[in-house]
N, C-alpha and C positions, 0 to 999 in steps of 0.2 A: 380714138380707139384703134383706128388703123395704124397710126404712128406707134402706138403702144405695142401692137402685135409685131410690127416690123422690128421694134427694139428688142423684143424677146427673141425673135428669129436670129438677129445679128449676134446677140449674146450667146445663143445656143451654138451657132456656127463657130464662133471664136473659142468657146469652151471646148467644143469637140476637137478643134484644131490643136489645142494644147494637150488634150488628153490622148489624142491619137498619134501625136508626134513622138518618135523614139527619143529617149534621152541621149544626147550626143556623148555623154560621159559613160553611158552604160556599155559594158563589154560582154561579149558572148563567153560563157563559161563552158569550156570543153569538158566532156565526160572524162573522168579519171578512173584509174584502177590502181590497186596496190601492186607494187612490183619490187623485186630485189635484183641486185647486181653483184656478182661475185667475179673472181679472177682465178685462173689456173694456167697451167703450162702443159704443152704436149709436144711430142716428137714422133718421128717415123716408126718407132718401135714400141710406143706406149699404149697401155690400155686405160680405161677410165680411172679418175682419181682414186687414191687409196691403194692402188696396186703397187707393190714393192718391186719396182723395176726401174733401173737407170735409163735415162734418155741418152742414146749414143748417136750423134750426128757428126759426120765428117771427121771422126776420130776423137771428138771431145765427148767424154763420158760424164754426164752431169749428175751430181748428187744433191746439190743445193741451189736454189734459185730464189733470190729476194729482189724486190723491186719497190721503188717509191712512186706513188701516184698522187696527182692533184688536178684541179681545174677540169673536171669532167664536163663535157657538153654533149648532150644526146640529141640526135636529129631524126625526125620522123615525118611520115605522111599521115595526115589526120584520118581518123576513122571515116569521116564523111567523104573525103576524097577517095578512100579505098572502096567504099560502098558504091560511089558514083562511077568507079572504073576509070578514073583519070590517071593517065600515064605519067611517069616521072618527067617526061619531056615537057609537060604542060604545067608543072607546078614547082615551087621551091620547097625544099625541106624546111620544116619548122624546128625550132629549138625549144627545149624544156627549161627555159631560164628560171622560172619561178616554181617549178615542181619540187616537192620535198625529196624525191628520189635523187634528182641531180644535186640538190644542195647537200644531201647526206654524202653522196659519192665524191663531191668536189674537195672535201677537206684533205689536208696534207696527211698522208698515211704511208706506212711501210708494211708491205705484205710479204709473207713467206708462202711461196707457191710450190716449193719442193724442199724437203728436209731429209737428210740421210737416205737418199734414193727413193723416197716415197713422195709421189705427186699429191699435192694438197689443193683444196679449194678455199680461198680466203674471201671473207665478206668485204665488199666495197661500199655498198650503200643500200638503203631500204626506204621506201616511202611511196607516196602517190605520184602518178605520172599520167599525162594525157593518153587516151586510148588512140591507137593507130598502128601503123607499120613502121618499126624502127629500122633505119638503114645504116646509120653511122654513129659511132661514139668517138669523140675527140677527147684527148687528155694530154697532160704533160707528165714527164717523169719528175719525181720530187727528190731533190738532193737533201738527205738527212744530215744535219750539222751537229747532232747530239754526240758527244764524245763517247757516251756509254753504249751507243748503238753499234751493232755489227755492220751496219750500213753507213757508218759515220763518214761524211764527206763523199758519199757515193749515191748515185741514183739507181744503179743496177749492180747486182753482185751475183755472179755465177761461179760455183766451185765444183771441182771434179778432178778428172785425170786425163792426161794426154800421154798415150804410149806408156801407161803404167806410172807416170810421174804426176805428183800432185799439181794441180793447176788452178789458177784464180783469174777470173775475167771481170772487169768492172768498167762502168761509165760514171762520169761525174757531172755531165751536162743535163739540164732540165729540158730535154728534147721533146718536140711535139709529135704525137702519134695519132694516126687516124685508123680506128678499127672498123672495117666494113662488115656488114652482115654476111655470114657464111652462106645463107640462103639468099638468092637474088631477089626474092619477094620480101625480104626483111623478116623481122621477128614481130608477130602480131601481138599487141598488148590489148586484150579485151577480157577483163577479169583478172584475177590474181595470176601474175606471170613471173617467172624466174629467168634471168638472162645471165650469161657469163662471158667475160672477156677472156680470150685464149691467146697466150703468148706462144707462137709457133716457132719451135727451135729450128725447124727446117728452113723457114724464111729468114730467121735471124742469122743462121750460119751459112746461108746460100753463098756459094762462091768462095768460101773460106777453106784454106788448106792448113789444117793444124799440124800437119807432119813437119812443117818448117818452124814451129814454135820452139823457142830455146829458153833455157835458164841461164842467162849470161852471167849473173852474179853468183851462181852455184850455191844458192841458199836453200835448195831442195824444193822450190816452188816455181813453176813456170807462171810468170805474171804477164797478163795482157791488160793494160790499162794506162790511162794518162799518168805521167810521172813515174812509171815503172822503170827500174834500172835494166830490166831485160829488153832485148832488142826485138820487139814484136809489133812495131808500129804499123806495118802494112796490114797485119791481121786486124788490129784495132780499127784502122780506117775503114776496112770493109764492113765490120760489124756496125760501126757508127752509121755507115751509109744504109745498112739494112734495117736498122731499128725502127725507122719511121713507118715501115709497112709490115712489121713483124707480128702484128696483133690482128685478131678478128673477133667477132662475137656471134653468139648463137643463143637459141632457146635452151635452157638447161633442163 
């Protein structure tokens, strides 16, 4: 009888061991919220989107701004770490690899952020994303290869005037860009949240002197871009150098 009781005791202990042990395959599911991501453009003299006012920076008067985007990767501090008061020095930023917001935003797309002098807001992505404080958004420019597109063979196209002459500026490389949060504490996603990437014309044109831009082939348009017949290579090089840090993001 004693042996029988001991047998039941051993069986109970073993069963409890299996029941109380966490499944190694089980993963913690972070709380998520619905969020949206848009993109826009701003400069030193602009008001909020939909205001009909040109952006004028360093002598370039912008009327149209188109950009291609892809491969978005969002980086954040988890909500649990924020509530625990853990500083950035003690943690690594997480990525939202499997979140539907990042998947939606990562597709190849061409966005119009300014048209005929009017600043616009373009949708980039929509979906669920982990709750937390968002600090960085990485992405690449996307080179559109469709011949019917106004951005054909370009990843960025800016049109406007320099000293009253029509001007066109473009890039064709799929360069990597990191947009950091405008707020040093990041954008908190906790419930439905709207975020926007902002292309900052002041950063993009920092150190650029457009007064020296020329229309070498006298076709009526000052062209600044790879393969252009106009001799504006130094200006292009400065803009290519600036583009990697020309974007930021914020709560909309």
